[in-house]
N, C-alpha and C positions, 0 to 999 in steps of 0.2 A: 632366338632373340638374345641379344647381349645387353647386359645392364651395366651402366657406368656408375662408378662410385669413387670417392676419394680414398686414397690409401696412404697412410703415413708409415714410413719405414726409416730406420737408422741410415744415415748417409753411407756408412761403410757397407751395410748390407745391400743398399741400392747399387753401389759401385760394383760389388761382387756379382750381382745379378746382371748388370750391364755387360761386364766382361764375359760372363758365361753365355749371355745371349749372342754377343759378337762372335764368340768361338763356335757357336752352332748356327750362325747365319739367321738369327731371329731378331725381331725387335725386342726391346726390353719388356713391353707389354705382352707380346707373344710368349716370352720366356716365363713371365709370371703366370700367365694362363696355363702354360704347359706344366709348371711346377705344381699349381693347384690341382689340375686334372690328374696328374700322376699321384699326388698325395691322396686324392679321393679314391682312385683305383686301388692303391695299396691298402687303404683302410676299409676297402669294400663298402664304400659309401657313395658310389656313383648313382645318380638318379636313374630309376627304372623307367622304361618306356611302356606306355599302355598300348593296347591293340590299335588305337587311333594314331599312334606315333607321338603322342604328347608325353612329356616327362611328368612323372608323379613326384610330388614332394615327399621327401623322407622327413619323419619327425625326429 
């Protein structure tokens, strides 16, 4: 399930993300999702899956 929310970012940061997304053939939204997922993996904070396949919330 995906959740929608408003995100405010500096215009220059947004433009940089837009260019990066275009360079990698992704939408800007897809690029932001990829950046967040990558950051979670690097920080070892990706949600764990339970045996039923549902994601557990991390505190």
